[in-house]
C-alpha positions in Angstrom: 33.2 16.5 0.9 30.1 15.6 3.6 26.7 16.8 2.9 24.4 14.3 4.8 20.5 15.1 4.7 20.4 12.8 7.9 22.5 10.3 10.1 21.5 8.0 12.8 23.5 7.1 15.8 26.7 5.6 15.5 28.3 6.4 12.2 31.8 5.4 11.2 33.3 7.1 8.5 36.5 5.9 6.9 39.0 7.8 5.3 38.3 9.8 1.9 34.8 9.8 2.2 32.6 11.7 -0.3 28.7 12.1 0.3 26.4 14.4 -1.9 23.5 16.2 -0.6 20.3 14.1 0.0 21.9 11.2 1.3 20.0 9.1 4.2 22.0 7.2 6.6 20.6 4.9 9.5 22.0 3.7 12.6 25.1 1.9 13.1 26.4 2.4 9.7 29.9 1.6 9.0 31.4 3.2 5.7 35.0 2.3 4.8 38.0 4.3 3.3 37.3 5.8 -0.2 33.5 5.6 -0.3 31.5 7.8 -2.5 27.7 8.0 -2.1 26.1 10.1 -4.8 22.5 12.0 -4.1 19.3 10.6 -2.7 20.9 7.2 -1.5 19.1 5.8 1.4 21.1 3.3 3.9 19.1 1.5 6.5 20.3 0.8 9.8 23.7 -2.0 10.3 24.5 -1.4 6.9 28.2 -1.9 6.1 29.8 -0.5 3.1 33.2 -1.8 2.1 36.5 0.4 0.9 36.5 1.6 -2.3 32.7 1.4 -3.3 30.6 3.9 -5.3 26.9 4.1 -4.4 24.0 5.6 -6.0 25.4 6.1 -9.9 24.4 4.1 -12.6 28.0 2.5 -14.0 29.0 3.8 -17.5 29.3 0.9 -20.4 32.1 1.0 -22.4 31.3 1.9 -26.1 31.6 -2.0 -27.2 29.1 -3.2 -24.4 26.0 -5.0 -25.5 24.3 -4.2 -21.7 21.0 -2.8 -22.2 21.0 0.5 -20.2 18.1 1.0 -17.9 16.7 4.4 -17.5 14.8 6.0 -14.6 15.5 3.2 -12.1 15.2 5.5 -9.2 17.6 6.5 -6.3 19.3 3.7 -4.4 18.0 2.0 -1.1 19.7 -0.3 0.9 17.3 -1.6 3.6 18.4 -2.9 7.0 20.4 -5.4 7.7 
């Protein structure tokens, strides 16, 4: 499922890539296999996303986790490399 809002030139997509609506991708971006990119994520120019990566989703802590959960941190933005 690919619903890219805006993509630059020279985009490489691996196999089994899922991209939600609202994602913006710059020029010369490489996205590996089995990648999921959630809505409103922005990838700048010359970014490489390695295989089996999940971007734009806050991790779900386990029931026994003592990690403080941040809320309303906004969408993920990865600047130009």
